[in-house]
N, C-alpha and C positions, 0 to 999 in steps of 0.2 A: 589529603586533597580530595580527589574524586574516587570514593570507594563504594562498590556495590554492597549494600547491606540487604539481607534476605527480605526484611519487612518492606523496604522501599522498592525492591525489585518486584515483589508480588503486588503491592499496592499500585505501582505505576503500570504494571502489565494489565491489571484489571482496568485501570483508567484508560489505557491505550486501546483495550478492546471495546469499551463503551464509546470512546471518542472516534475510533476507527469506523464504527458503524455510521455515525453521523457524517464523518468526513467522506466516506465512500458514497453515501447517498447524495451528499451535496455535489461530489465530483461528477456523479452521473447526471444530475440536473444541470450542472454548468456545461457539460459536454453536449447534452441534448439541446440546451438553449442556444448554444453558440455554433451548432452544426446546421447549416442551411440544407434544405432538401434531404437527399438521401445519403448524406455524408456522415451520419451518426456512427454507422458501423466502422467506417474507415477511421474516424477520429478516435473512437474508443480503442481500436486496435493499436493506433499510434501511441496513445497514452499508455496503454497496458505494456507495450513493448519497451517504451522508455522507462516506465516504472520498474520493470524487471531488469533492465539493463543497469540500473543504478546499483543493484546488488553486485553485479559483475565489476563495475568500476570501483566501488567501495572496497571490495575485497582485493582488487589489484593494488590499490593504495596500501592496504594493510600488509599484503605480502612483501612489498618492497620496504615498507617502513619498519615492520617488525623483524624482518630477516630471520635469523635462526635463534632468536632469543627464546629462552625457556619460560619466560614469564613476561608480564606486562608491568613495567615500573609505573610509579605515579606520574613521572614526566611524560612517558609514552602515552599513558591514558588521557592526560590533559591535552596533548597535541592531537590525538585521535578525536576527542570530543570537540575540540575547537575547529578542526578541519571539517568534520562532518556537520557540526552546527552551523558553520559559515555557509557551506554548500546547501544545507536545508533552508537557511534564511534566504539565500539567493533564489532558490526554487520557489519559495513562498512569495517573494516579491515579483516573480515572473507572472503571478496571477493578475497583477496590475496591468499586464499587457493584453489581457483578454478583451475582446471587443464587447462594447456595451450592448445590452439587449434593446432592439428597436422598440420604440414607443408605439402603442396601439396594437400590439400583437396579441394573439390568443393567449399567450402565456401571462400577460399582465392582467387580462380580464379574469383569468382563472385564479390569480393571486388575490384579486380584490374579493372574489367570491369566497375564497378560503379564509380571509380575515374575518368575515362576518360569522363564521361558525365557531363553535367552542374549541378551546385549546385541546381538550381531551377527545374531541370527535375523530381526529385522525388515528389516535391510539385505539379507540374502539373499532374503527373501520379496519385497521390492520389486524386486530384480534379476530374479527369476524372472518376476514379473508384468510388468516392463518389456519382456520378450522375447516375450510372448504376442501373438497376432494381434489380439486385442481392443484391446490397448494400441497396437499398431502403427497401427490406424485413427485414433488420436488424435495421432500424431506431427505431422502437418501442421498441424492446428488449434493445437496447443501451440506449435509453432515460429512460426506466424503471430501468435498472441497475444503471444509474447514480443518479437518484432521490432516489432509495432505499439505495444505499451506502451513499449518502449525509445525508438521514434522520437518519439512524442507527448510523453513526459515528459522527455526529455533532449536528443535530437538537434535536433528542431524548434526548441526554445527557444534552444539554443546557436547555431544558425544565425541566428536573429533577432538575438541579442545581438551576433553578429560582423558582420552586414550593416548594421544600423541603428545610427546613432551615439547616439540618445537612449535611455536606459534605460527610458523610459515605453513604448516599442514592445515591449520585452522583456516587461513586465508585461501589456501588451494582448494579446500573443501567448499568454501563460499564461492570461489571462482567457478568451479565446476557446476555448482548449484545454480549460479547466475547464468552460465551458458545454457544449461538445460531449461531454465525458466524463461530465458529471453530468446528461445528458439524462433519465436515469431519474427524477430528482427533478422536473424541470421538466414532463415529459409523463406521469408516473405509470406508465411502462412497467416499472419495477422492482418493482411491487407486484402480486401476484396478486389477482384479483377473484373474488368468489363471489356 
């Protein structure tokens, strides 16, 4: 049925990395366009909190579904993929509920200006910006954030799965990671106060 092969795992992980860059950029643009006035920071905080809460909720499902099993059978794997796939599809369709951008806004005029330039111009501009000293100040935090996110979302969970025999420990590790990453929801730190 659904069996992870090393070649497909590495290929799809690389595709996820490339696609993730595009999706996160598009996400930021959608939040910016649909946030009136000074609500961009609040809306970004709400999105980030819900995004991190999904890790918590998904692992709670895994904890109760897998129980004390020492492995994941093909049937269990299929159910997990179906449940998480359906939830992802529902989340994707929620984008249809976003408010349309008002016509005649500054955003539209900047988009028409962008159409007239070369397709490669934004890539050249990004390359030039990447080499500036201001961007150089951000290299260390960007690398740290990437390594940290990679560790907590994949390496840590993989280590737990390889060290402990019961799959419930894997889900508990994910729950604890989800609680830590979604601390913005629990403590309210992700929401600006006025």
